[in-house]
C-alpha angles and dihedrals in degrees: 000000000000124000088261090065130058144146112262134185109233130220109194111205141167086246138081117226121200127201109268094027127106129228130197116211135184112214114204107136114093092231092058093044085057090047090050092053092048092049093050090049089054124033100312092250131129136158125255112207131176114244113246097182133358139037129310091221126043122007122041114275133208112252132201112260097241118068142144131261109236125200119210110235101170137019126188127177113224135184120309097025092292125138131216113208133182118206135179127217112241113169141350123252140186122224111239099176134354102227101174136032101172142090079002135342120271133171147182104251140185116227110228131223120220097234097237113147117242095234109091093215089054095041093119139004088206121092097247094189089056090049092051093048092048093048091047089054090050092048092050091053092047091051090045092055089055090050099259137110137213134179098208142001124224114225135173119270096214111091096226093046090046092051092051093045091054092044090055094049098046116104098234139140119258096261091054090048090050092050089055091049090051095051109126096231143007090256093054091047093049092050091052090047093051090057091049093046093052091047098046098038090056092048094046094044089056090049091049091051092050092049091048093050090046092054092047090050092054093053 
């Protein structure tokens, strides 16, 4: 197989992992202890996929076809023969064929590119400055709702990294998160995120004003 294809152990979860983000996991089922050993004996990589149908614990579940390759960066054994691991998302993939269900799920997958042109001046058709400003406004409102304040928000400059960073920070349900992960390119993802940012910033700003007026009224 080419370097774009590989066999990958899969960890179905009720969670969406994006490239560049980290995920903590507790490993206590024997099947995932076996998977952990196999990963560490290989290249410390496995696939995180959102569960479409089925349980997170127990019997095998059906995952969505698009997931993210995760690389194990830390492993600690804790009480009761359990393991705490920290992993970082690296790259998206598409499941071509589930080849193993037991003791854990594994599949032949295709590693996906992000669809960003090589020429820097053509790196994105999206106005990245506008995206950053809109996301900063969203972040300020989110922090304000929790009682904090910030002047500015640091974000990646690369379009693909920016799109994944925003996707991770947005307060969305799992299906919306999965739809962002499945976007065909960074540009498509950023365009979807701009719509969400405009929608949610407006809604949350109104909520913040109502909460502020309510607090003032009680004083």
